[in-house]
C-alpha positions in Angstrom: -53.3 38.8 -61.6 -54.6 39.8 -64.6 -58.2 39.0 -65.9 -60.3 39.3 -69.0 -63.9 38.8 -68.7 -65.1 37.7 -72.2 -68.5 38.7 -74.3 -70.3 39.2 -70.6 -73.8 41.5 -70.5 -73.2 44.3 -67.6 -76.4 44.6 -65.0 -75.9 48.1 -63.6 -78.1 51.3 -63.8 -75.3 53.2 -62.5 -73.1 52.3 -65.6 -73.1 53.5 -69.3 -72.4 49.9 -70.4 -75.8 48.6 -69.0 -77.2 45.9 -70.8 -74.3 45.2 -73.3 -72.5 42.8 -74.0 -68.9 43.3 -74.1 -65.4 42.2 -72.9 -64.0 43.5 -69.2 -60.2 43.8 -68.8 -58.6 43.7 -65.4 -55.4 44.4 -64.6 -53.9 44.8 -61.1 -57.2 44.6 -59.4 -58.8 47.6 -61.2 -61.2 48.0 -64.3 -58.9 49.4 -66.8 -60.9 48.4 -70.5 -64.7 47.9 -71.8 -64.8 46.8 -75.0 -66.6 45.1 -77.6 -63.6 42.5 -78.2 -60.8 42.5 -76.5 -57.5 40.0 -77.5 -56.4 37.9 -74.9 -52.7 38.5 -74.1 -49.9 35.8 -72.7 -50.3 35.4 -69.1 -54.0 36.7 -68.6 -56.6 34.5 -67.1 -59.7 34.7 -69.3 -62.9 33.8 -68.0 -65.6 33.2 -70.7 -68.9 30.6 -70.7 -72.5 31.4 -72.2 -74.6 33.4 -70.6 -72.3 35.5 -68.5 -73.5 38.4 -66.4 -71.5 41.3 -64.5 -72.6 43.6 -61.6 -71.2 45.9 -59.3 -70.1 43.8 -55.6 -74.1 43.3 -53.7 -74.3 44.2 -50.3 -76.2 42.1 -47.5 -78.0 44.3 -44.6 -78.1 41.4 -42.4 -75.9 38.7 -41.7 -75.0 37.5 -38.3 -71.2 36.1 -38.4 -71.5 34.8 -34.4 -68.0 36.4 -33.9 -66.8 37.1 -31.2 -68.6 34.5 -28.7 -69.6 31.6 -30.6 -66.9 30.7 -33.0 -67.5 27.5 -33.2 -70.3 28.2 -35.1 -69.0 30.2 -37.7 -65.8 33.2 -37.7 -65.6 36.2 -39.1 -63.3 35.3 -41.8 -65.6 32.3 -42.6 -68.5 34.2 -42.7 -66.5 36.7 -45.2 -65.1 33.9 -47.7 -69.0 33.2 -47.6 -69.7 36.5 -48.6 -67.6 36.5 -51.2 -68.4 33.7 -52.9 -71.6 34.3 -53.1 -71.3 37.4 -55.1 -71.1 40.1 -52.0 -68.4 42.6 -51.3 -70.2 44.6 -48.4 -71.9 43.3 -45.1 -73.7 44.7 -43.1 -72.7 42.5 -39.7 -75.6 42.4 -36.9 -75.2 43.0 -33.2 -76.3 39.1 -32.2 -73.0 37.7 -31.0 -71.5 37.2 -27.4 -71.1 39.3 -26.1 -73.0 41.8 -28.5 -71.6 44.9 -30.1 -73.3 47.3 -27.9 -70.2 49.4 -26.9 -67.0 50.8 -28.4 -64.7 48.1 -27.8 -66.8 45.9 -29.2 -67.2 48.0 -32.9 -63.2 48.0 -33.0 -63.2 44.3 -32.9 -65.1 43.3 -35.5 -63.7 46.6 -37.5 -59.9 45.7 -36.8 -60.7 42.1 -37.6 -61.8 42.5 -41.2 -59.2 45.3 -42.0 -57.7 44.3 -45.6 -60.4 41.5 -46.4 -62.2 41.3 -49.8 -65.4 42.1 -48.0 -66.3 45.5 -47.1 -67.7 44.9 -43.4 -70.4 47.3 -41.5 -70.7 46.8 -38.4 -74.6 47.6 -36.5 -74.2 48.4 -33.0 -77.1 47.3 -30.4 -79.9 49.9 -29.9 -80.3 49.0 -26.3 -77.5 48.6 -23.8 -76.3 44.6 -23.9 -79.2 44.0 -26.0 -81.5 44.1 -22.6 -84.1 46.2 -24.2 -83.7 48.5 -21.2 -81.4 51.6 -21.8 -80.3 52.6 -25.2 -76.6 51.8 -26.1 -73.6 54.0 -26.8 -74.5 54.8 -30.0 -72.2 57.8 -30.8 -69.5 56.0 -29.6 -69.9 53.1 -31.6 -70.7 55.5 -34.6 -67.1 56.9 -34.3 -66.4 53.2 -34.1 -68.1 52.5 -37.7 -71.7 51.5 -36.6 -73.6 52.1 -39.5 -76.8 51.7 -37.3 -78.1 50.3 -34.5 -80.2 47.3 -33.5 -81.1 44.3 -31.3 -81.0 42.1 -34.2 -83.9 39.6 -33.7 -84.4 40.8 -30.1 -87.7 43.1 -30.8 -87.6 46.3 -28.2 -91.0 45.2 -26.3 -90.4 49.3 -24.3 -92.3 51.5 -26.8 -90.6 54.6 -25.2 -86.9 53.2 -25.9 -87.9 53.0 -29.8 -88.7 56.1 -29.4 -85.9 57.5 -27.5 -84.0 55.6 -30.2 -85.3 57.4 -32.9 -84.7 60.6 -31.7 -81.7 60.0 -30.4 -80.2 58.5 -33.8 -81.4 60.8 -35.9 -79.4 63.4 -34.2 -76.1 61.8 -34.9 -77.4 61.5 -38.4 -77.8 57.7 -38.0 -81.3 55.3 -37.9 -82.5 52.3 -36.3 -83.2 48.7 -37.7 -85.8 46.6 -35.8 -86.9 43.3 -35.9 -91.1 43.0 -35.4 -92.3 40.2 -33.7 -94.5 40.5 -30.3 -93.5 37.9 -27.9 -96.6 38.1 -25.8 -98.1 37.1 -29.2 -95.8 34.9 -30.6 -94.6 34.0 -27.6 -93.6 29.8 -27.5 -94.2 29.7 -31.5 -92.2 27.6 -33.4 -93.7 28.2 -37.5 -96.1 29.9 -39.3 -99.6 29.9 -37.7 -101.9 28.0 -39.6 -103.3 24.9 -41.1 -100.1 23.0 -41.4 -98.8 23.8 -37.9 -102.5 22.6 -36.6 -101.7 19.5 -38.7 -98.3 18.8 -37.2 -99.4 20.0 -33.7 -96.5 22.7 -33.3 -97.4 25.8 -31.7 -98.0 28.4 -34.1 -96.7 32.2 -34.6 -99.3 34.5 -36.0 -98.6 36.8 -38.6 -100.1 39.2 -36.2 -97.2 39.2 -34.2 -95.3 40.9 -36.8 -97.9 43.5 -37.9 -99.0 44.5 -34.8 -95.4 45.3 -33.7 -94.5 46.6 -36.7 -97.6 48.8 -36.9 -96.7 50.1 -33.4 -93.0 51.3 -34.6 -94.9 53.3 -37.9 -96.8 55.4 -35.6 -93.9 56.1 -33.1 -92.0 57.4 -36.4 -94.7 58.9 -37.3 -94.5 61.1 -34.3 -91.0 61.0 -33.7 -89.6 61.5 -37.4 -86.1 60.1 -37.6 -84.7 56.8 -39.9 -86.3 53.4 -39.6 -85.4 50.0 -41.0 -87.5 46.8 -40.9 -84.6 44.2 -41.8 -87.6 41.5 -42.9 -91.1 41.7 -43.3 -92.8 38.0 -43.8 -96.4 38.6 -44.5 -99.2 40.2 -46.7 -100.7 42.2 -43.9 -97.0 43.6 -43.2 -96.3 44.8 -46.9 -100.0 46.6 -46.5 -98.3 48.5 -43.9 -95.2 49.3 -45.1 -97.4 50.3 -48.2 -99.6 52.7 -46.1 -96.3 54.4 -44.1 -94.4 54.8 -47.5 -97.6 56.6 -49.0 -97.3 59.1 -45.7 -93.7 59.9 -47.0 -92.2 58.1 -43.5 -88.3 57.6 -43.8 -89.0 54.2 -43.5 -87.7 51.3 -45.6 -87.9 47.7 -45.4 -85.9 44.1 -46.5 -87.3 40.5 -46.9 -85.4 37.1 -46.3 -84.5 35.7 -49.7 -85.7 32.1 -48.1 -89.3 33.9 -47.2 -89.3 34.2 -51.2 -88.4 30.6 -52.0 -90.4 28.4 -49.1 -93.4 28.0 -47.6 -94.5 26.5 -44.3 -95.3 23.3 -46.4 -91.4 22.5 -46.0 -91.7 21.8 -42.5 -93.9 18.4 -42.8 -90.9 16.4 -42.4 -90.0 18.2 -39.2 -86.6 19.1 -41.0 -85.3 21.6 -38.3 -83.0 23.7 -41.1 -85.8 25.3 -41.9 -86.7 26.7 -38.2 -85.9 30.5 -39.0 -87.0 33.6 -38.0 -89.4 35.4 -39.6 -90.9 31.9 -39.7 -91.6 30.5 -43.4 -95.1 31.4 -44.4 -97.8 30.7 -46.8 -98.0 30.5 -50.7 -99.9 33.7 -50.4 -97.4 35.6 -48.5 -94.6 34.8 -50.7 -97.0 36.2 -53.9 -97.0 39.6 -51.9 -93.9 39.8 -50.9 -93.1 39.4 -55.0 -95.5 41.7 -56.1 -94.0 44.5 -53.4 -90.7 44.2 -54.7 -91.7 44.2 -57.8 -93.4 47.3 -57.0 -90.6 49.0 -55.2 -92.5 48.8 -51.6 -89.9 46.5 -50.4 -86.5 48.0 -50.9 -83.8 45.4 -49.9 -83.0 41.6 -50.4 -80.8 39.5 -47.1 -80.0 36.5 -46.9 -80.4 36.7 -43.4 -77.2 34.5 -43.0 -77.5 33.2 -39.7 -75.1 29.7 -39.4 -75.6 27.0 -36.2 -73.8 24.5 -35.1 -75.2 20.5 -35.9 -75.9 20.4 -31.9 -77.8 23.6 -32.1 -79.9 21.9 -35.4 -79.8 18.0 -34.7 -82.6 18.4 -32.1 -86.4 18.1 -30.9 -88.2 20.6 -33.0 -89.0 22.6 -30.1 -84.9 22.7 -28.6 -83.5 23.7 -32.2 -82.0 26.7 -32.7 -83.4 29.3 -35.5 -81.6 30.2 -38.5 -79.6 28.9 -42.0 -76.9 29.8 -43.8 -77.5 32.0 -47.2 -75.0 34.3 -48.8 -73.5 31.1 -51.7 -76.9 30.3 -52.0 -78.4 33.9 -52.2 -78.7 34.3 -56.3 -79.7 30.8 -56.8 -82.5 31.2 -54.6 -83.3 34.4 -56.0 -83.0 33.6 -59.7 -85.1 30.4 -58.5 -88.1 32.5 -57.0 -88.4 35.9 -58.6 -86.9 35.0 -62.3 -91.0 35.1 -63.2 -91.6 38.3 -61.1 -88.5 40.9 -61.3 -85.8 41.4 -64.2 -82.3 40.5 -63.0 -81.4 44.4 -63.1 -84.0 44.9 -60.3 -83.4 42.0 -58.6 -79.5 43.4 -58.8 -80.8 46.8 -57.5 -82.1 45.4 -54.4 -78.9 43.8 -53.4 -76.3 46.1 -54.6 -77.9 49.9 -54.9 -80.4 50.1 -52.7 -78.7 48.9 -49.7 -75.7 51.3 -50.2 -78.3 54.3 -50.2 -80.2 53.3 -47.0 -76.6 53.1 -45.1 -75.5 55.7 -46.6 -72.4 54.3 -48.3 -71.0 55.8 -51.9 -72.9 53.6 -54.7 -70.6 51.6 -57.0 -70.9 50.9 -60.8 -68.9 49.3 -63.4 -66.8 51.8 -65.1 
């Protein structure tokens, strides 16, 4: 099908048409014309409306499609459809499956199942074997099969020596690690952000210290070993300051933030709604303000949906028994447009979803041309 998009503003710093209002003709899946005005021919599907904007496809650096092992929550095919509907043409699929993506066969499974899909899939292999946090995974073999990075997803690495060796090894094969920061000896049993609201609700809190103390440790190891590290979701004002100082030292560190941590604060849990039980937890309004400023200042590099679907049996429970996670791919832009429209330009917002993720993953840049 040929498509004509009428009078759309292009949002793409890589494009010579950035900021211009133009018509875009797409024939057989390829952009063939970009002009001030194009007369539609018979049989062409025309898309037009007020305030249209077009950018190159976005890439989400943290999604969990639960496939293989938990397909009753979501399959790879359904996850990729959700991504496409949310504007994403690429996703980094995390290793939090059952079994985890911890060897060549698991990476091959994801790559082969996602072939010929509208959305490109970039699998992330485990950092440790079987996500056990003891021994390094088969990084090189997984890389040969298509793994773009290595992470134990939401399982933080307790063993500092393992982080050290993972940084050294991944650097040797021109890759990097992604590591979630949460000291379980501090946050153990926590259900929501520690603060006034958790005290009032009688729910055990997760102090920001649990995130920040492990982040500080990981930064110090990175400074010692060299290599490249990405922190997928920071959530506190203190973590922003730590990342800022690490970047000032020219360390090769990048970080992201989950869209829900930019809009929702811990007051959402007043009704004990388990849909708002996430990891990292919803923090305070002060934390949200710090995260927004860090995005504007370039301290935070990417925004992720942290898409983590759950079935009703995992959420329709007492709060302390419910699983963490919420869906986010289809609603991601709406959340960001609501949360950031007064803080970030549309172009800057798109860069955090399009340009920066591809740069971190070492992928070719894309543009409207």
